[in-house]
C-alpha positions as CSV (number, residue, x, y, z in Angstrom):
1,M,15.6,-31.1,6.6
2,T,17.2,-30.5,10.0
3,P,15.4,-28.0,12.4
4,V,18.3,-25.5,12.0
5,R,18.2,-25.7,8.2
6,R,14.4,-25.4,8.2
7,Q,14.6,-22.3,10.3
8,N,17.3,-20.8,8.0
9,A,15.1,-21.7,5.0
10,K,12.1,-20.0,6.5
11,R,14.1,-16.9,7.3
12,A,15.6,-16.8,3.8
13,Y,12.1,-17.3,2.3
14,Y,10.9,-14.1,3.9
15,L,14.1,-12.2,3.0
16,R,13.7,-13.2,-0.6
17,R,10.2,-12.0,-0.7
18,I,11.3,-8.5,0.0
19,G,13.8,-8.6,-2.8
20,L,17.1,-9.5,-1.3
21,E,19.5,-11.2,-3.6
22,W,20.4,-14.9,-3.0
23,K,24.0,-13.9,-2.3
24,A,23.0,-11.4,0.3
25,I,20.6,-13.9,1.9
26,G,23.3,-16.5,2.0
27,K,25.4,-14.1,4.0
28,V,22.6,-13.4,6.5
29,V,21.9,-17.1,7.1
30,G,25.5,-18.3,6.8
31,Q,25.1,-20.6,3.8
32,Q,26.2,-20.7,0.2
33,R,23.8,-19.1,-2.3
34,L,22.9,-22.3,-4.2
35,T,22.5,-24.2,-0.9
36,I,20.1,-21.7,0.5
37,Y,18.2,-21.5,-2.8
38,A,17.6,-25.3,-2.7
39,S,16.7,-25.2,0.9
40,V,14.1,-22.4,0.4
41,K,12.6,-24.2,-2.6
42,T,12.3,-27.4,-0.5
43,Y,10.8,-25.4,2.4
44,A,8.3,-23.7,0.1
45,E,7.2,-27.0,-1.4
46,Q,6.9,-28.8,1.9
47,E,4.8,-25.9,3.4
48,G,2.6,-25.5,0.3
49,L,4.0,-21.9,-0.1
50,P,4.2,-20.1,-3.5
51,W,7.2,-21.0,-5.6
52,P,8.8,-19.3,-7.4
53,L,8.5,-16.5,-4.9
54,P,6.2,-13.6,-5.5
55,R,7.8,-10.5,-4.0
56,W,6.2,-8.8,-1.0
57,S,6.1,-5.0,-0.4
58,K,8.2,-3.6,2.4
59,G,5.0,-2.9,4.3
60,R,3.8,-6.5,4.1
61,M,7.2,-7.8,5.1
62,C,7.3,-5.5,8.1
63,Y,3.8,-6.6,9.1
64,E,4.6,-10.3,8.7
65,L,7.8,-10.0,10.8
66,F,6.0,-8.1,13.5
67,E,3.5,-10.9,13.5
68,E,6.4,-13.3,14.0
69,G,7.2,-11.3,17.2
70,M,10.2,-9.3,15.9
71,T,11.0,-5.8,17.1
72,R,11.6,-2.9,14.8
73,E,15.3,-3.0,15.4
74,E,15.4,-6.8,14.6
75,I,13.4,-6.2,11.4
76,I,15.8,-3.5,10.3
77,E,18.8,-5.7,11.0
78,E,17.3,-8.8,9.5
79,T,16.1,-7.3,6.3
80,K,18.7,-4.5,5.9
81,L,15.7,-2.2,5.4
82,K,16.8,1.3,4.7
83,V,14.9,3.7,6.9
84,D,15.7,7.1,8.5
85,Y,14.3,6.1,11.9
86,P,13.0,2.9,13.4
87,S,9.4,4.1,13.7
88,Q,9.2,4.0,9.9
89,V,9.1,0.2,10.2
90,T,5.9,0.5,12.3
91,Q,4.4,3.0,9.8
92,L,5.1,0.7,6.8
93,A,3.4,-2.2,8.6
94,E,0.5,-0.2,9.9
95,K,-0.3,1.3,6.5
96,W,-0.1,-2.1,4.8
97,A,-2.5,-3.5,7.4
98,E,-4.9,-0.6,6.8
99,R,-4.9,-1.1,3.0
100,N,-5.3,-4.8,3.3
101,G,-7.9,-5.1,6.1
102,K,-5.5,-6.7,8.6
103,P,-5.6,-6.1,12.4
104,W,-3.4,-3.4,13.8
105,P,-1.8,-3.1,16.3
106,L,-0.9,-6.8,16.5
107,K,-1.5,-8.5,19.8
108,H,0.9,-11.2,21.0
């Protein structure tokens, strides 16, 4: 798998975990639905990640993407998350962290 395809597969893996449909994910990463599905499956198998994908909550997805270094605005754009204001992304991640004993705020 090329580095670009691997990065797209990783991105798609996270998007699928929050429930985006394969067609929508394909549009985000610029690949056909079946191509991205196969890439994500290969990525998951190579990384020892769960397959088929268990879905993550919105809070966990926000937390994981914050941990990757993304901003609130990037998370909203990347995931197409429906929020009334950007600080809700932070609230979702913070509440998920509290419920799951994870560190917050994250330090980069």
